[in-house]
N, C-alpha and C positions, 0 to 999 in steps of 0.2 A: 779265662778258661772257657772253652765251648760248653754248651749246655746240652745234655742228652734228652732226646725225646724217646721214651720207652713205651712198649706195648703195655697199656694200663690194665690193671685188674679191676674190672667193673662189676663183678659179682662174686659171691663166695665160691661158686662152683667153676669159675672161669680159670682154665689153665693155659689156653692159647686163644688167639683171635686172628682175624683177617683184616688187612687194610682195605676198606671199601673204597675210599676216595680221599685224596689230598685236596684240601681247599686252598692251600697256599702253594706257590711255585718257588723253586730255588731262586734266591735273590730277593724275594719279597720281605719287606720289613714286618716284624711281628711285635705286637704289644701284649702285655700281660692281660689275659682274659680273652684274647682272640681265639676263635675256633679254627684250628689248623688242619684237622683231619677228621674223617669218620671211620670208626672201627667196628667191625661186625663181631658180636659176641655170640654165645650159644643161644641167645634169645632174640636179640635185636641189634640194630645199628646205633651206636652211641657216638657222641661228639667228643673229640679230644681238645682240651683247652690249654693254651700256653700259660705258663706261670712265670716266664721271664721275657724280657725284651731283647731284641736283637734282629737278626735276619736269618731266614732259612738257608743254611749253607749246604746241606746235604740231605737227600732222601735215600735211605738205605733200602727200604722195601716199598716198591711202587704200588700204584693202584692195582688191586686184585691179588696182591701177595697173600698167601694162605698159610694157616697152621703155624703162626709165629708165637713162640712161647711168651708168657707174661714176663715183663721186665726185660725183654730183648730190645736192643737198640733198633729203632725204625727211622730215626732222623736226627739231625744235629742243628742246633741254633748257634750261630757265631755271634760273639760280642764285638764291639767296636775295636778295630785295630788288628783283629786276628786274620791271618793269611790262610790261603788254601792248604799250605803245607802244615799249618797248625791243626787244621781240621783232619787231614789225612793221618797225622800222627796220633791225634786224639782217638780216631776210629780204630786205628791199629792197636792202641793200648787197651781200648774197651773190648776188643775182640779176643785178645790173647788170654789163654788160661795161665794161672800162676800157681803151679804145683810145688814151688820150691819149699814152702814151709812144711808141706806134707812130706816131701822127700827127705828133708833134714830130720824130721821125726822118725821116718823109717830107717834112715842111716843109723841114728842113735839106737833104735830098737835092735837093729841087726848087730851092731857093735856089742850091745849088752848081751845078746844071745851068744855071741862068739866067746865073750869073757866067761859067761856062766857055764859053758860046756867044757871049758878047759880046767882041769884040776888046779887048785891054787898053787900047789907046790911045783907044778910043771910049766908055769906061765913063762913064755919066751917073749920078752919085751919087744925085740926087733921083729919077730914074727907077727905079734899082735898088731904092731903099727902098720906092717905091710898089708895085713888083712883089712884094717881100717881104710887104708888108702885105696885098696882094690874095690871095696864096697862103695866108697864115695865116688870113685871113677865110674862104676857101673850105674849108680843112681844119676850121676850127672849126664851120662849118655842117654839114659831113659828120659830125663827131663828135656834134653835138647831135641830128641826125636819127637816127643809128645808135643812140644811147642811148635816144631816145624810142621808136623802133620796138622795140628790144630789151626795154625796160621794159614797153611795151604788150603785146608777145607773151608775156613772162614772166608778166605780171599775169593774162592770160587763161588761161595754163596752170595757174596756181595757183588759179583761180577757176572751175573746172568740176568737176562731180562725176564720179567714175569711170564711172558708168552713162551720163551724157551724153556723156562723151568717147568711150566705145565706140560709141554710136549715131552720133556725128558722124563717126568714122573709117569706120564701116561704110557710111554713106550719103553720104560725101564732102561733108559740110556744112561750109562756111566759118564758123567760130565767131567770126572777128574782127569781124563786123558784127552780132552778136547781143547784145542787152542782157539780162543775167541778171536773174531775178526772185527768186533765192534770197538768203540772208543776205549782206550786203555786196556785192551785185551778182553773186553766184555763179550761173553757168549751170547749170540743172538740167534734167531730162528734159522738163518741160512747155514749156520755152522752145524745144525743138526740134520739138515736135509739128507746127507749121505746115509744117515742111520735110520731114516724113516721109511718103512714099507708102505706102499700105497694101500689105503683102507679098502677092504673088499666089500662091495655092495652086492648082495645076492638077491636075485629076483624071487618072487613068491613061489614060482614053479620049482626052482632048484631047492628052495628051503624045505619043501615038502618031502624031498628025498634025503634030507639030512637028519641024522640023529641029533638029540638035544645037545650033546657034547661037541658036535661038529658045527653047529649053527654059529654064524658070525653076527655080531652086532654092528650097527652103522654109527652109533654114537655112544660115548661113555660120559655120563653126567656125574661129576664129582659131588660128594655129599657136602652140603653146607653145614655149619655148626648148628643151625636151627633144626635141620632135618635129622642130624645125629642125635640131638637132644630129644626130639619127638620120638624117634625110633627106640631110644634107650628107655625112656619113661613109660611108653605104652607097652613095650615088651615086658618090662618089669611088672607093670600093673596086671597084664593078662596072665602072667606066670605065678604071681604071688598073692593077688587079691581074689578071694572066693566070690565071684560074681553070681548073682541070680537076677532074673528078669521078670518084670510084671508088665502086662499090656492093658491098655484101656482105650476106648473110643470116646471122644468128647464132642458134644454138639457145639459147633462154632458160631451159631447164629447170633448169640448175644455179644460175643467179643467183636463180631463184624459191625453190629449196630453201635456198640460203645465207641469203637474206633472212628466210625463215621461222624458221630456226634462230637467227639473231642476235636477232630480235625476240621470241623465246620464251625467251630466257635468263632464268633465275630470279634477278633482281637486285632490290634494294630500290627503292622508288618514286623515290627521288632520283636513282638511277643508271640508271633504266629507259631502254633504248636502243630507238629506233624508226627504223630506217634505211629509205630509199627505194631503189627500183631505180636511180634517178639517182645516189645516193651510191656505189653499187657500180660503176656505169659510170665515174664520175669516177676512182675508184681504178684501174680497169682501164686507162683512158687514161693515167693517170700512170705506171703500170708500162710501158706500151708506149713512152712517150716516153723512159723511161730506157734501154730496149733499142734504140731507134732515135733517138739523140741529134741526128741531122741535122734531125729535125722539131721539136726543142725549141729553136726559133730565131725571130728576127725579121729583117725586111728593113730595111736602113739605107742605101739609095741606092747607096753605093759599096762596101758590104760586107754580109756576113751575120753577125749576132751570135748566137752559141750560148751556152747557159746550162747551168750545172751543176745548179741547182735547178729544179724543175718548178712553175710557177705557172699554174693552170688558171682561165680565165674561164668562168663559167657563165651562160647567158642566163636572165634572170628577167623574165617578162611582168607588167606592172601596168596599171591603168587609165590611168596617166599616160605610159606608154611602156615601152620595152625597156631593161633595165639588165643589165650584165655584171660583177657583183662577182667578185673574184679570190680563189680559194683559194691562198694563198701557201705555198710549200714543201710542196705536197700530197704529195710523195714521202716526207716524214717523218711524215705524219699517218695515223692509223688510219681505217678506214671510219666508226667512231662519231664521231671528232673532226671528220671532214669533214661528217658529217650534222649535228652540232651547229652548226658554223659556217654551213652552208648555211641552216639554219632561221633563224638570226639575220639573215643577209643578206636573206632573203625578207621577213621582217618589216620590216626597215629600208627595203627598196625600196618596199614597199606604203605605208609612211608617209612616203616621200620624205625619209628621214633618212640615206641613204648619203653618206659623205664621199668626197672625191676619192681619198684613199688606198685606199678600198674597191674602186674600179673602174678605177683606172689601172694600166697594165701588163698582164702576162699574155703567155704565149708561144703558147697554143693555147686554142680555145674549144669548148664543147659546147652544143648547142641541142637540147633534148628536148621534142618535142610529142606524145609518146606518150599523156600524160594527156588530150589533146584528141581522141583517136581518129584521129590522123593516121597513115596507113599508111606513107607515105614522102614525103620532101621533100629539097630541096637548100638549103643555107644560104649566105649571103654572108659572106666572110671579113672579120674585123675587123682592119684594118691596124694595125700592121705585122706581125701574127702570121702564122705559117706556114700555118695552116689552121683549119677548124672541122668538127666531127663532128655531123651531123644524125641524131637518134635517133627512130625511129617507135614505134608502139604494139606491144604484145605481141599476137600473133595466132596462130591455129591453122592448121597446114598438114598436109595428108595426105602421108605418106611411107611407104616400105617400109623397115622396120628389122629386120635379121636375118631377112629373108624373111617378115616379118609386117607387114600393113598397120596403121598407127596414125596418130593425130594428134599432132603435135609443136608445142609453143609456140615461136614464132620472133620475131625483131626485125629489121627492115630498118635498115641503116646506110648513110649516104651521106657520104663524106669529100670536102670541098672543100679543094683545096691550091693554094697560091701557087707557080706553076711557076718563079718566079725563085729560090725557096728549095730546092725539091725536085723531082726528076724522078719519072716514073711508077713505076720500080722501087722507089725509096726509099719512096714513098707506099704502094705495094702491100704492102711488107714491114711498114710501120707498121700498116696496116689489118688485116693478118693477125695481128699481135701483139695488137691490141685484141680480135679475135675469140677468140684463144686464151685470154686472161685472163677474158673474159666466160663462156666455155664451161668454163673450168677455174679457178674462183675460188681453189681451194687453192693454185694456182701463185703467188698473191700473198702467200702465207705464207713462201715460200722466201727 
């Protein structure tokens, strides 16, 4: 019997996914453990592993297919001796709904209702039997129509190319009445051409004379699962978490010196350490959380959960969205260990290879936009964490130091705090500790 390849459930919150890429072609042999496809979840791209041996007989949803419900058939593996007809029959059986059992129960319930509504002394046996037959016939017709409609709809879903499907969705084209001209009646792009209006590109001059409702867009970008998740979580955070903000300026002269010393250490090439300013800031925040444990906490509706270990989530921006991998037990790791782990996370994030264990959890977050020449900004808290530190660029500021005018390198910090977890005095103490360890890196050696 052929083997189903289903859209896997790769996280507790996943209800649907996209087929990012098939790594096997139809006809390729497959062994147990082979990676056969990549699936995009609401957070990252994950690998689908084969659990049976055979050959890839059918791909139901091609590269780029979107919004496929969990446990939906996306491909079929055939075993030795199975024919193409066996595969088609298997797909047809997998696609059909089976409401017969429900219908039989409904018929029985309707029959009971008919019997109960007729007074016992007036029951006409022949009339009752006729009513039973009529109810059964009506239910049978409903079942037949449901199966036909379901099969017809499923057949269309299985017989349209991903490109044609995207165009149909974008242009709201009803594909049920379109006759496909592709192989086996498959609907392809040219079948939709008569239904497509040419996109209007309006020059800037004309745009100025249009109202906002009349303006035309040139491109519509569908939301990825990652972008949907970011939008949902951040909107929820801004609406439900009572944010308050504290700002501080930190002298960056000492972390600049410390980074230079660490990166110039005379080690062999294999152990060569190249730390970033962000790595040192992560360590400073870790020490501050150990000194102000009230901030090393998460919100739990009816309680506040405090932690003995410090897990720091660090925002990583990619072309596909924002990820927050977690440096676990950062309080037990050196700056070089944090640096190595962050480099691995950044690489995995850019390749969409982060696993749920990489980004779930964390008690506090850091978002650093200094490398993008951002002077100062405020960040949104990632629930249920206690807060997030926004780090700006290193800039020069004119100051009077020991009665002498000079320029000093500075960094602006903005701390966003969940007021349910911490009050202003606690947060101010925490921010002061961050400033101390950034301005006195040797204090982290104590």
